[in-house]
All heavy atoms as TSV, in Angstrom:
chain	resi	resn	atom	element	x	y	z
A	1	MET	N	N	18.903	0.606	-8.728
A	1	MET	CA	C	17.535	0.129	-8.885
A	1	MET	C	C	17.163	-0.859	-7.778
A	1	MET	O	O	16.101	-0.769	-7.194
A	1	MET	CB	C	17.398	-0.494	-10.276
A	1	MET	CG	C	16.077	-1.122	-10.531
A	1	MET	SD	S	14.822	0.145	-10.739
A	1	MET	CE	C	13.472	-0.810	-11.273
A	2	PHE	N	N	18.062	-1.805	-7.513
A	2	PHE	CA	C	17.793	-2.802	-6.474
A	2	PHE	C	C	17.659	-2.145	-5.105
A	2	PHE	O	O	16.835	-2.553	-4.288
A	2	PHE	CB	C	18.898	-3.864	-6.486
A	2	PHE	CG	C	18.604	-5.040	-5.608
A	2	PHE	CD1	C	17.576	-5.916	-5.925
A	2	PHE	CD2	C	19.333	-5.258	-4.464
A	2	PHE	CE1	C	17.299	-6.990	-5.112
A	2	PHE	CE2	C	19.064	-6.336	-3.643
A	2	PHE	CZ	C	18.033	-7.209	-3.974
A	3	GLU	N	N	18.452	-1.107	-4.867
A	3	GLU	CA	C	18.379	-0.387	-3.595
A	3	GLU	C	C	17.020	0.272	-3.422
A	3	GLU	O	O	16.466	0.312	-2.318
A	3	GLU	CB	C	19.476	0.678	-3.509
A	3	GLU	CG	C	20.879	0.126	-3.503
A	3	GLU	CD	C	21.418	-0.119	-4.916
A	3	GLU	OE1	O	20.806	0.365	-5.899
A	3	GLU	OE2	O	22.444	-0.786	-5.038
A	4	THR	N	N	16.463	0.773	-4.524
A	4	THR	CA	C	15.151	1.413	-4.473
A	4	THR	C	C	14.066	0.401	-4.116
A	4	THR	O	O	13.164	0.709	-3.337
A	4	THR	CB	C	14.820	2.074	-5.831
A	4	THR	OG1	O	15.862	2.989	-6.146
A	4	THR	CG2	C	13.499	2.798	-5.777
A	5	ILE	N	N	14.161	-0.788	-4.671
A	5	ILE	CA	C	13.179	-1.833	-4.370
A	5	ILE	C	C	13.250	-2.214	-2.901
A	5	ILE	O	O	12.226	-2.334	-2.227
A	5	ILE	CB	C	13.393	-3.055	-5.286
A	5	ILE	CG1	C	13.080	-2.682	-6.738
A	5	ILE	CG2	C	12.545	-4.238	-4.835
A	5	ILE	CD1	C	13.453	-3.736	-7.745
A	6	ILE	N	N	14.457	-2.391	-2.393
A	6	ILE	CA	C	14.619	-2.741	-0.981
A	6	ILE	C	C	14.092	-1.613	-0.097
A	6	ILE	O	O	13.410	-1.855	0.905
A	6	ILE	CB	C	16.094	-3.052	-0.661
A	6	ILE	CG1	C	16.506	-4.338	-1.370
A	6	ILE	CG2	C	16.323	-3.169	0.833
A	6	ILE	CD1	C	17.964	-4.663	-1.254
A	7	LEU	N	N	14.375	-0.366	-0.461
A	7	LEU	CA	C	13.875	0.781	0.293
A	7	LEU	C	C	12.357	0.805	0.293
A	7	LEU	O	O	11.720	1.011	1.340
A	7	LEU	CB	C	14.426	2.079	-0.302
A	7	LEU	CG	C	13.928	3.372	0.315
A	7	LEU	CD1	C	14.378	3.478	1.764
A	7	LEU	CD2	C	14.413	4.556	-0.490
A	8	ALA	N	N	11.749	0.583	-0.871
A	8	ALA	CA	C	10.291	0.603	-0.968
A	8	ALA	C	C	9.661	-0.498	-0.127
A	8	ALA	O	O	8.687	-0.261	0.601
A	8	ALA	CB	C	9.869	0.461	-2.427
A	9	VAL	N	N	10.204	-1.697	-0.190
A	9	VAL	CA	C	9.658	-2.803	0.606
A	9	VAL	C	C	9.816	-2.511	2.096
A	9	VAL	O	O	8.900	-2.748	2.892
A	9	VAL	CB	C	10.338	-4.141	0.222
A	9	VAL	CG1	C	9.966	-5.252	1.181
A	9	VAL	CG2	C	9.972	-4.530	-1.202
A	10	GLY	N	N	10.954	-1.957	2.461
A	10	GLY	CA	C	11.168	-1.604	3.865
A	10	GLY	C	C	10.174	-0.566	4.355
A	10	GLY	O	O	9.625	-0.683	5.455
A	11	LEU	N	N	9.904	0.443	3.544
A	11	LEU	CA	C	8.938	1.475	3.937
A	11	LEU	C	C	7.532	0.901	4.048
A	11	LEU	O	O	6.780	1.258	4.971
A	11	LEU	CB	C	8.973	2.632	2.941
A	11	LEU	CG	C	10.233	3.489	2.981
A	11	LEU	CD1	C	10.243	4.472	1.816
A	11	LEU	CD2	C	10.347	4.209	4.307
A	12	VAL	N	N	7.165	0.024	3.137
A	12	VAL	CA	C	5.851	-0.616	3.215
A	12	VAL	C	C	5.733	-1.426	4.498
A	12	VAL	O	O	4.707	-1.373	5.189
A	12	VAL	CB	C	5.594	-1.501	1.978
A	12	VAL	CG1	C	4.388	-2.400	2.179
A	12	VAL	CG2	C	5.402	-0.638	0.743
A	13	LEU	N	N	6.760	-2.177	4.837
A	13	LEU	CA	C	6.728	-2.980	6.056
A	13	LEU	C	C	6.640	-2.109	7.303
A	13	LEU	O	O	5.947	-2.460	8.270
A	13	LEU	CB	C	7.949	-3.890	6.122
A	13	LEU	CG	C	7.963	-5.030	5.116
A	13	LEU	CD1	C	9.295	-5.771	5.162
A	13	LEU	CD2	C	6.809	-5.981	5.355
A	14	ILE	N	N	7.316	-0.970	7.310
A	14	ILE	CA	C	7.226	-0.051	8.445
A	14	ILE	C	C	5.796	0.458	8.606
A	14	ILE	O	O	5.234	0.445	9.710
A	14	ILE	CB	C	8.207	1.126	8.275
A	14	ILE	CG1	C	9.635	0.640	8.453
A	14	ILE	CG2	C	7.890	2.250	9.269
A	14	ILE	CD1	C	10.680	1.679	8.070
A	15	ILE	N	N	5.192	0.894	7.517
A	15	ILE	CA	C	3.826	1.423	7.586
A	15	ILE	C	C	2.849	0.335	7.986
A	15	ILE	O	O	1.980	0.548	8.843
A	15	ILE	CB	C	3.445	2.070	6.242
A	15	ILE	CG1	C	4.288	3.327	6.036
A	15	ILE	CG2	C	1.965	2.407	6.190
A	15	ILE	CD1	C	4.201	3.915	4.656
A	16	GLU	N	N	2.976	-0.850	7.390
A	16	GLU	CA	C	2.090	-1.956	7.760
A	16	GLU	C	C	2.264	-2.312	9.239
A	16	GLU	O	O	1.281	-2.550	9.940
A	16	GLU	CB	C	2.390	-3.186	6.891
A	16	GLU	CG	C	1.955	-3.053	5.468
A	16	GLU	CD	C	0.465	-3.230	5.303
A	16	GLU	OE1	O	-0.155	-3.961	6.095
A	16	GLU	OE2	O	-0.076	-2.631	4.361
A	17	GLY	N	N	3.484	-2.359	9.687
A	17	GLY	CA	C	3.739	-2.688	11.083
A	17	GLY	C	C	3.148	-1.662	12.035
A	17	GLY	O	O	2.612	-2.015	13.087
A	18	LEU	N	N	3.234	-0.380	11.666
A	18	LEU	CA	C	2.640	0.663	12.501
A	18	LEU	C	C	1.131	0.484	12.622
A	18	LEU	O	O	0.561	0.630	13.704
A	18	LEU	CB	C	2.949	2.048	11.921
A	18	LEU	CG	C	4.313	2.621	12.227
A	18	LEU	CD1	C	4.530	3.913	11.444
A	18	LEU	CD2	C	4.451	2.875	13.715
A	19	VAL	N	N	0.484	0.170	11.524
A	19	VAL	CA	C	-0.971	-0.009	11.549
A	19	VAL	C	C	-1.340	-1.176	12.463
A	19	VAL	O	O	-2.237	-1.065	13.298
A	19	VAL	CB	C	-1.526	-0.230	10.127
A	19	VAL	CG1	C	-2.995	-0.593	10.169
A	19	VAL	CG2	C	-1.313	1.007	9.283
A	20	TYR	N	N	-0.637	-2.296	12.311
A	20	TYR	CA	C	-0.936	-3.462	13.157
A	20	TYR	C	C	-0.609	-3.184	14.623
A	20	TYR	O	O	-1.314	-3.659	15.516
A	20	TYR	CB	C	-0.165	-4.689	12.680
A	20	TYR	CG	C	-0.774	-5.341	11.469
A	20	TYR	CD1	C	-0.175	-5.229	10.223
A	20	TYR	CD2	C	-1.960	-6.057	11.567
A	20	TYR	CE1	C	-0.729	-5.814	9.105
A	20	TYR	CE2	C	-2.527	-6.647	10.460
A	20	TYR	CZ	C	-1.909	-6.533	9.230
A	20	TYR	OH	O	-2.467	-7.109	8.121
A	21	ALA	N	N	0.449	-2.434	14.887
A	21	ALA	CA	C	0.852	-2.165	16.268
A	21	ALA	C	C	-0.056	-1.135	16.943
A	21	ALA	O	O	-0.365	-1.260	18.128
A	21	ALA	CB	C	2.296	-1.677	16.301
A	22	LEU	N	N	-0.488	-0.123	16.200
A	22	LEU	CA	C	-1.249	0.966	16.812
A	22	LEU	C	C	-2.761	0.761	16.769
A	22	LEU	O	O	-3.471	1.308	17.610
A	22	LEU	CB	C	-0.891	2.288	16.129
A	22	LEU	CG	C	0.572	2.711	16.249
A	22	LEU	CD1	C	0.812	3.993	15.456
A	22	LEU	CD2	C	0.962	2.901	17.702
A	23	ALA	N	N	-3.263	0.024	15.777
A	23	ALA	CA	C	-4.721	-0.105	15.634
A	23	ALA	C	C	-5.115	-1.496	15.119
A	23	ALA	O	O	-5.659	-1.627	14.026
A	23	ALA	CB	C	-5.238	0.967	14.692
A	24	PRO	N	N	-4.849	-2.545	15.902
A	24	PRO	CA	C	-5.183	-3.890	15.418
A	24	PRO	C	C	-6.681	-4.108	15.192
A	24	PRO	O	O	-7.072	-4.838	14.279
A	24	PRO	CB	C	-4.641	-4.818	16.505
A	24	PRO	CG	C	-4.421	-3.967	17.692
A	24	PRO	CD	C	-4.230	-2.569	17.214
A	25	SER	N	N	-7.523	-3.469	15.980
A	25	SER	CA	C	-8.963	-3.646	15.785
A	25	SER	C	C	-9.433	-2.952	14.509
A	25	SER	O	O	-10.398	-3.391	13.875
A	25	SER	CB	C	-9.750	-3.125	16.984
A	25	SER	OG	O	-9.511	-1.748	17.160
A	26	LEU	N	N	-8.737	-1.899	14.110
A	26	LEU	CA	C	-9.072	-1.215	12.865
A	26	LEU	C	C	-8.836	-2.139	11.666
A	26	LEU	O	O	-9.609	-2.108	10.702
A	26	LEU	CB	C	-8.244	0.064	12.720
A	26	LEU	CG	C	-8.469	0.887	11.463
A	26	LEU	CD1	C	-9.924	1.378	11.395
A	26	LEU	CD2	C	-7.516	2.052	11.415
A	27	ILE	N	N	-7.812	-2.969	11.734
A	27	ILE	CA	C	-7.535	-3.918	10.652
A	27	ILE	C	C	-8.712	-4.868	10.484
A	27	ILE	O	O	-9.131	-5.152	9.358
A	27	ILE	CB	C	-6.238	-4.709	10.944
A	27	ILE	CG1	C	-5.045	-3.784	10.973
A	27	ILE	CG2	C	-6.035	-5.820	9.926
A	27	ILE	CD1	C	-4.713	-3.145	9.653
A	28	GLU	N	N	-9.247	-5.369	11.580
A	28	GLU	CA	C	-10.394	-6.285	11.506
A	28	GLU	C	C	-11.597	-5.593	10.876
A	28	GLU	O	O	-12.296	-6.185	10.044
A	28	GLU	CB	C	-10.737	-6.805	12.896
A	28	GLU	CG	C	-9.678	-7.713	13.476
A	28	GLU	CD	C	-10.025	-8.155	14.882
A	28	GLU	OE1	O	-11.193	-8.037	15.284
A	28	GLU	OE2	O	-9.107	-8.623	15.573
A	29	GLN	N	N	-11.833	-4.340	11.235
A	29	GLN	CA	C	-12.953	-3.598	10.655
A	29	GLN	C	C	-12.741	-3.353	9.169
A	29	GLN	O	O	-13.677	-3.454	8.372
A	29	GLN	CB	C	-13.126	-2.255	11.373
A	29	GLN	CG	C	-13.561	-2.393	12.808
A	29	GLN	CD	C	-13.529	-1.062	13.547
A	29	GLN	OE1	O	-13.194	-0.025	12.970
A	29	GLN	NE2	N	-13.864	-1.087	14.827
A	30	MET	N	N	-11.509	-3.049	8.789
A	30	MET	CA	C	-11.211	-2.813	7.375
A	30	MET	C	C	-11.377	-4.093	6.562
A	30	MET	O	O	-11.896	-4.053	5.443
A	30	MET	CB	C	-9.797	-2.260	7.218
A	30	MET	CG	C	-9.656	-0.839	7.688
A	30	MET	SD	S	-7.982	-0.205	7.587
A	30	MET	CE	C	-7.679	-0.306	5.848
A	31	LEU	N	N	-10.951	-5.224	7.112
A	31	LEU	CA	C	-11.122	-6.498	6.401
A	31	LEU	C	C	-12.597	-6.839	6.233
A	31	LEU	O	O	-13.011	-7.336	5.179
A	31	LEU	CB	C	-10.384	-7.621	7.139
A	31	LEU	CG	C	-8.863	-7.571	7.045
A	31	LEU	CD1	C	-8.252	-8.639	7.947
A	31	LEU	CD2	C	-8.398	-7.747	5.617
A	32	ALA	N	N	-13.387	-6.572	7.250
A	32	ALA	CA	C	-14.830	-6.814	7.148
A	32	ALA	C	C	-15.440	-5.912	6.079
A	32	ALA	O	O	-16.298	-6.353	5.294
A	32	ALA	CB	C	-15.500	-6.581	8.496
A	33	ALA	N	N	-15.011	-4.664	6.018
A	33	ALA	CA	C	-15.525	-3.746	4.999
A	33	ALA	C	C	-15.086	-4.179	3.604
A	33	ALA	O	O	-15.856	-4.060	2.644
A	33	ALA	CB	C	-15.040	-2.329	5.288
A	34	LEU	N	N	-13.871	-4.700	3.470
A	34	LEU	CA	C	-13.388	-5.161	2.166
A	34	LEU	C	C	-14.196	-6.352	1.649
A	34	LEU	O	O	-14.372	-6.504	0.441
A	34	LEU	CB	C	-11.909	-5.537	2.246
A	34	LEU	CG	C	-10.927	-4.390	2.162
A	34	LEU	CD1	C	-9.508	-4.875	2.416
A	34	LEU	CD2	C	-11.005	-3.720	0.804
A	35	ARG	N	N	-14.683	-7.183	2.558
A	35	ARG	CA	C	-15.500	-8.334	2.131
A	35	ARG	C	C	-16.782	-7.883	1.445
A	35	ARG	O	O	-17.321	-8.593	0.602
A	35	ARG	CB	C	-15.828	-9.223	3.318
A	35	ARG	CG	C	-14.686	-10.082	3.749
A	35	ARG	CD	C	-15.113	-11.083	4.818
A	35	ARG	NE	N	-13.945	-11.380	5.622
A	35	ARG	CZ	C	-13.724	-10.920	6.836
A	35	ARG	NH1	N	-14.614	-10.173	7.432
A	35	ARG	NH2	N	-12.627	-11.221	7.482
A	36	ASP	N	N	-17.269	-6.711	1.799
A	36	ASP	CA	C	-18.515	-6.203	1.222
A	36	ASP	C	C	-18.316	-5.556	-0.150
A	36	ASP	O	O	-19.287	-5.305	-0.851
A	36	ASP	CB	C	-19.156	-5.187	2.171
A	36	ASP	CG	C	-19.571	-5.821	3.486
A	36	ASP	OD1	O	-19.802	-7.046	3.514
A	36	ASP	OD2	O	-19.654	-5.085	4.488
A	37	ILE	N	N	-17.072	-5.278	-0.518
A	37	ILE	CA	C	-16.791	-4.639	-1.807
A	37	ILE	C	C	-16.661	-5.728	-2.871
A	37	ILE	O	O	-15.964	-6.724	-2.661
A	37	ILE	CB	C	-15.499	-3.805	-1.719
A	37	ILE	CG1	C	-15.647	-2.700	-0.675
A	37	ILE	CG2	C	-15.134	-3.210	-3.073
A	37	ILE	CD1	C	-14.375	-1.938	-0.403
A	38	PRO	N	N	-17.297	-5.552	-4.025
A	38	PRO	CA	C	-17.201	-6.557	-5.092
A	38	PRO	C	C	-15.743	-6.738	-5.555
A	38	PRO	O	O	-14.952	-5.785	-5.514
A	38	PRO	CB	C	-18.048	-5.981	-6.225
A	38	PRO	CG	C	-18.867	-4.907	-5.623
A	38	PRO	CD	C	-18.166	-4.441	-4.392
A	39	PRO	N	N	-15.398	-7.953	-6.012
A	39	PRO	CA	C	-14.013	-8.212	-6.448
A	39	PRO	C	C	-13.528	-7.256	-7.541
A	39	PRO	O	O	-12.366	-6.868	-7.547
A	39	PRO	CB	C	-14.062	-9.650	-6.967
A	39	PRO	CG	C	-15.226	-10.264	-6.277
A	39	PRO	CD	C	-16.212	-9.160	-6.061
A	40	GLU	N	N	-14.409	-6.870	-8.447
A	40	GLU	CA	C	-13.992	-5.964	-9.527
A	40	GLU	C	C	-13.561	-4.608	-8.964
A	40	GLU	O	O	-12.589	-4.017	-9.427
A	40	GLU	CB	C	-15.127	-5.764	-10.537
A	40	GLU	CG	C	-15.559	-7.015	-11.254
A	40	GLU	CD	C	-16.507	-7.878	-10.426
A	40	GLU	OE1	O	-17.139	-7.351	-9.486
A	40	GLU	OE2	O	-16.596	-9.078	-10.721
A	41	ALA	N	N	-14.298	-4.128	-7.969
A	41	ALA	CA	C	-13.951	-2.841	-7.354
A	41	ALA	C	C	-12.643	-2.960	-6.576
A	41	ALA	O	O	-11.815	-2.036	-6.596
A	41	ALA	CB	C	-15.078	-2.373	-6.431
A	42	ARG	N	N	-12.423	-4.091	-5.909
A	42	ARG	CA	C	-11.160	-4.294	-5.188
A	42	ARG	C	C	-9.995	-4.346	-6.168
A	42	ARG	O	O	-8.919	-3.815	-5.903
A	42	ARG	CB	C	-11.199	-5.575	-4.356
A	42	ARG	CG	C	-12.049	-5.437	-3.109
A	42	ARG	CD	C	-11.993	-6.682	-2.296
A	42	ARG	NE	N	-12.854	-7.666	-2.949
A	42	ARG	CZ	C	-13.148	-8.862	-2.462
A	42	ARG	NH1	N	-12.619	-9.248	-1.337
A	42	ARG	NH2	N	-13.947	-9.667	-3.090
A	43	ARG	N	N	-10.214	-4.990	-7.309
A	43	ARG	CA	C	-9.173	-5.067	-8.328
A	43	ARG	C	C	-8.832	-3.662	-8.836
A	43	ARG	O	O	-7.662	-3.301	-8.982
A	43	ARG	CB	C	-9.628	-5.955	-9.483
A	43	ARG	CG	C	-8.560	-6.160	-10.540
A	43	ARG	CD	C	-8.963	-7.196	-11.568
A	43	ARG	NE	N	-8.973	-8.528	-10.955
A	43	ARG	CZ	C	-10.072	-9.283	-10.810
A	43	ARG	NH1	N	-11.232	-8.858	-11.240
A	43	ARG	NH2	N	-9.990	-10.462	-10.246
A	44	LEU	N	N	-9.859	-2.856	-9.091
A	44	LEU	CA	C	-9.641	-1.486	-9.549
A	44	LEU	C	C	-8.900	-0.672	-8.495
A	44	LEU	O	O	-7.983	0.094	-8.819
A	44	LEU	CB	C	-10.970	-0.824	-9.902
A	44	LEU	CG	C	-10.889	0.609	-10.404
A	44	LEU	CD1	C	-10.059	0.702	-11.674
A	44	LEU	CD2	C	-12.274	1.176	-10.626
A	45	MET	N	N	-9.263	-0.839	-7.229
A	45	MET	CA	C	-8.576	-0.139	-6.141
A	45	MET	C	C	-7.096	-0.533	-6.107
A	45	MET	O	O	-6.223	0.316	-5.917
A	45	MET	CB	C	-9.237	-0.449	-4.799
A	45	MET	CG	C	-10.580	0.207	-4.612
A	45	MET	SD	S	-11.543	-0.339	-3.172
A	45	MET	CE	C	-10.347	-0.600	-1.917
A	46	GLY	N	N	-6.829	-1.815	-6.290
A	46	GLY	CA	C	-5.441	-2.284	-6.309
A	46	GLY	C	C	-4.659	-1.715	-7.474
A	46	GLY	O	O	-3.502	-1.291	-7.316
A	47	LEU	N	N	-5.272	-1.687	-8.647
A	47	LEU	CA	C	-4.601	-1.125	-9.823
A	47	LEU	C	C	-4.328	0.364	-9.641
A	47	LEU	O	O	-3.244	0.852	-9.980
A	47	LEU	CB	C	-5.435	-1.369	-11.072
A	47	LEU	CG	C	-5.470	-2.817	-11.564
A	47	LEU	CD1	C	-6.494	-2.969	-12.685
A	47	LEU	CD2	C	-4.101	-3.268	-12.020
A	48	LEU	N	N	-5.307	1.085	-9.095
A	48	LEU	CA	C	-5.108	2.516	-8.841
A	48	LEU	C	C	-3.999	2.752	-7.820
A	48	LEU	O	O	-3.205	3.688	-7.957
A	48	LEU	CB	C	-6.409	3.163	-8.383
A	48	LEU	CG	C	-7.496	3.304	-9.450
A	48	LEU	CD1	C	-8.792	3.812	-8.825
A	48	LEU	CD2	C	-7.041	4.218	-10.563
A	49	ALA	N	N	-3.936	1.909	-6.799
A	49	ALA	CA	C	-2.869	2.031	-5.803
A	49	ALA	C	C	-1.510	1.768	-6.441
A	49	ALA	O	O	-0.528	2.478	-6.147
A	49	ALA	CB	C	-3.122	1.066	-4.643
A	50	MET	N	N	-1.440	0.767	-7.322
A	50	MET	CA	C	-0.177	0.471	-7.993
A	50	MET	C	C	0.265	1.630	-8.885
A	50	MET	O	O	1.440	2.020	-8.883
A	50	MET	CB	C	-0.303	-0.803	-8.838
A	50	MET	CG	C	-0.326	-2.056	-8.020
A	50	MET	SD	S	-0.541	-3.598	-8.936
A	50	MET	CE	C	-0.124	-3.247	-10.592
A	51	VAL	N	N	-0.660	2.197	-9.640
A	51	VAL	CA	C	-0.325	3.316	-10.528
A	51	VAL	C	C	0.109	4.527	-9.709
A	51	VAL	O	O	1.091	5.206	-10.056
A	51	VAL	CB	C	-1.520	3.651	-11.450
A	51	VAL	CG1	C	-1.303	4.961	-12.182
A	51	VAL	CG2	C	-1.756	2.518	-12.430
A	52	THR	N	N	-0.594	4.793	-8.619
A	52	THR	CA	C	-0.214	5.915	-7.756
A	52	THR	C	C	1.173	5.697	-7.166
A	52	THR	O	O	2.001	6.614	-7.147
A	52	THR	CB	C	-1.253	6.089	-6.625
A	52	THR	OG1	O	-2.533	6.290	-7.212
A	52	THR	CG2	C	-0.901	7.257	-5.727
A	53	GLY	N	N	1.435	4.492	-6.687
A	53	GLY	CA	C	2.758	4.172	-6.146
A	53	GLY	C	C	3.848	4.300	-7.193
A	53	GLY	O	O	4.927	4.840	-6.920
A	54	LEU	N	N	3.577	3.825	-8.400
A	54	LEU	CA	C	4.553	3.942	-9.477
A	54	LEU	C	C	4.837	5.403	-9.795
A	54	LEU	O	O	5.996	5.797	-9.977
A	54	LEU	CB	C	4.037	3.220	-10.722
A	54	LEU	CG	C	4.936	3.248	-11.947
A	54	LEU	CD1	C	6.251	2.555	-11.656
A	54	LEU	CD2	C	4.238	2.613	-13.121
A	55	ALA	N	N	3.786	6.213	-9.824
A	55	ALA	CA	C	3.966	7.643	-10.096
A	55	ALA	C	C	4.791	8.302	-8.995
A	55	ALA	O	O	5.681	9.125	-9.286
A	55	ALA	CB	C	2.610	8.333	-10.237
A	56	LEU	N	N	4.529	7.953	-7.751
A	56	LEU	CA	C	5.296	8.534	-6.641
A	56	LEU	C	C	6.766	8.137	-6.710
A	56	LEU	O	O	7.655	8.967	-6.488
A	56	LEU	CB	C	4.695	8.108	-5.304
A	56	LEU	CG	C	3.364	8.752	-4.940
A	56	LEU	CD1	C	2.790	8.098	-3.689
A	56	LEU	CD2	C	3.527	10.246	-4.735
A	57	VAL	N	N	7.034	6.874	-7.030
A	57	VAL	CA	C	8.416	6.424	-7.154
A	57	VAL	C	C	9.089	7.126	-8.323
A	57	VAL	O	O	10.245	7.565	-8.213
A	57	VAL	CB	C	8.477	4.884	-7.322
A	57	VAL	CG1	C	9.864	4.424	-7.717
A	57	VAL	CG2	C	8.030	4.200	-6.038
A	58	TRP	N	N	8.390	7.275	-9.425
A	58	TRP	CA	C	8.946	7.940	-10.594
A	58	TRP	C	C	9.287	9.394	-10.283
A	58	TRP	O	O	10.372	9.877	-10.628
A	58	TRP	CB	C	7.965	7.848	-11.752
A	58	TRP	CG	C	8.447	8.487	-13.007
A	58	TRP	CD1	C	9.468	8.058	-13.818
A	58	TRP	CD2	C	7.947	9.696	-13.588
A	58	TRP	NE1	N	9.620	8.919	-14.860
A	58	TRP	CE2	C	8.713	9.933	-14.761
A	58	TRP	CE3	C	6.935	10.576	-13.243
A	58	TRP	CZ2	C	8.465	11.044	-15.555
A	58	TRP	CZ3	C	6.722	11.667	-14.051
A	58	TRP	CH2	C	7.479	11.894	-15.190
A	59	VAL	N	N	8.383	10.086	-9.595
A	59	VAL	CA	C	8.636	11.487	-9.232
A	59	VAL	C	C	9.818	11.569	-8.269
A	59	VAL	O	O	10.693	12.426	-8.418
A	59	VAL	CB	C	7.368	12.124	-8.610
A	59	VAL	CG1	C	7.686	13.446	-7.938
A	59	VAL	CG2	C	6.290	12.303	-9.677
A	60	ALA	N	N	9.861	10.677	-7.296
A	60	ALA	CA	C	10.948	10.695	-6.310
A	60	ALA	C	C	12.291	10.406	-6.979
A	60	ALA	O	O	13.296	11.050	-6.680
A	60	ALA	CB	C	10.674	9.695	-5.202
A	61	ARG	N	N	12.307	9.450	-7.889
A	61	ARG	CA	C	13.556	9.100	-8.563
A	61	ARG	C	C	14.020	10.204	-9.504
A	61	ARG	O	O	15.211	10.442	-9.644
A	61	ARG	CB	C	13.410	7.781	-9.331
A	61	ARG	CG	C	13.192	6.557	-8.467
A	61	ARG	CD	C	14.394	6.229	-7.652
A	61	ARG	NE	N	15.458	5.765	-8.511
A	61	ARG	CZ	C	16.689	5.568	-8.115
A	61	ARG	NH1	N	17.015	5.759	-6.874
A	61	ARG	NH2	N	17.614	5.158	-8.953
A	62	SER	N	N	13.093	10.874	-10.148
A	62	SER	CA	C	13.486	11.939	-11.086
A	62	SER	C	C	13.948	13.179	-10.339
A	62	SER	O	O	14.674	14.001	-10.900
A	62	SER	CB	C	12.331	12.271	-12.035
A	62	SER	OG	O	11.241	12.807	-11.329
A	63	ALA	N	N	13.532	13.333	-9.081
A	63	ALA	CA	C	13.952	14.486	-8.291
A	63	ALA	C	C	15.385	14.316	-7.782
A	63	ALA	O	O	16.017	15.297	-7.394
A	63	ALA	CB	C	13.002	14.685	-7.112
A	64	LEU	N	N	15.884	13.094	-7.772
A	64	LEU	CA	C	17.247	12.862	-7.268
A	64	LEU	C	C	18.229	13.163	-8.326
A	64	LEU	O	O	18.783	13.110	-9.084
A	64	LEU	CB	C	17.395	11.425	-6.773
A	64	LEU	CG	C	16.517	11.071	-5.582
A	64	LEU	CD1	C	16.665	9.600	-5.250
A	64	LEU	CD2	C	16.926	11.899	-4.370
């Protein structure tokens, strides 16, 4: 279980690092767009992302 958490955090850091390295100006545009979204909608987006991530991890773990 602990190995899975470390793997997941490592993969997130790789993807985040790629975005910052390849498209730093895109990050600024995305942050500006996020400011225009109401907090409730951002919260819902975060919850949906968490549920999707949990489902992906569950499917990946059950396939092993």
